[in-house]
N, C-alpha and C positions, 0 to 999 in steps of 0.2 A: 394152770403146770407151762412151764418150760424147763428143757434140759438143755445144759449146752456142756459138749464137749472140745477140750483143748487138744491140741497135738500141735508137734514141730520143738519142744524144750531139746537139752543135750548139752556135751561138753565142747567148747569152744574154749581157741585161745585169744586171748586180751586182744583188741583191737580186730577180731573177728566180727563175722553177723549171722543173724537167726532171726526167721520169722514166723511167729507167732501164729495159728490159726483156730479161730474158736465157731464151733458151729452150734446153731442155735436149733430147737425145736419146740412145737410148741405152740402157745400163744405169745407171739409176738408181735409188736409192731412198729413200723419202720422208724415212728416218732418217737419209741423207746431208747434213752439213753444205754450203751453197753461200752464196757471198756477193759482195760488189764488193771490188775495192783499185782503188789507182791509181798511176800513175804520172808525174813529170814527168821532162825529159831530165836525165841528170846525176844523178839523186838516184834511189835503191831503190826498187823498187814495198813501198807501206806497207797495209794493210788499214784498208777502208771501212765493213763492217757485215759482219754475218756469220750467217745465221740457220738453224735447223736447223727449229725448229715453232715457230708465234707467238708462244709464251709465254717463246722462248729466243733474242731479239735481242742481236746485239753490237754495239757502236759503237766508231768511235775520238772520243777524246776532241775531238778539233774537228767532230766533225759531230752531236754529240748536240745536239738538239732543234732540227736543223734537217733532218735527214735520217729517213726511214724507208725500211726496208725490211722486203717483204713478200713470201710464197711463194703460189701456187697449185698446189698438189700436182693434181691433175687436169689442171694444164695441164703440169706438170714447167717450170716458168717461175716465175722471181724478179725482183722490181721493186725498186728506189730512186727511191724520189720523194724530191725533194731539191729543198728551199725555201730562200729567203736565200741565193742563190747569192752568193759571194764573190770576187773575182780571182784568192785561192788556191788555190783549189777547181780551178783550170783544169789538166788534166791530161787522160792516155788512161784510161778507166776500163773496167778488166776482170773479166770474171764469173770466177768460181772455183766448181767444183765439188769435195766429199773423197769421189768414189764408189766404191763396191766392197758388197759385202754383207761377209765373212771380211775381206778387202785392202781396203785403199783407195789410191787415186790420186786425185793432184792433175791436175785438166782445167782448162784454160784456154779463154777465146773470142779473140778475136783482137784486140778492145780497142775503141773507141768513143770520141772526142775531146772535151771537154766545154770549151768555150773561155767564159769568165768575163770581158767588156770591153764597153765602155761606147764 
């Protein structure tokens, strides 16, 4: 079992910055992918960014150049630095881990709300 706890959401003005954190506990390994997804009411949850190692980040086109995902394996924590935020970035952001050793399962955090508004 893996538990994911997100923090760092809130209200920010357009053009501002926020950093989300997701602390993982339980059976998670450094080769397990972790990442961030987001969802707005009435729409499907969408990928924002994922990471396995520092040289393998993956971003949605809509956030490339503005968001940076990073991972601290010593702390089992993944971060999402969000810069130049836009109103369309408003969503509930969910942390995800595809955890396991021989077989893998999806784990989700409870979500943290990011609101970009003036």
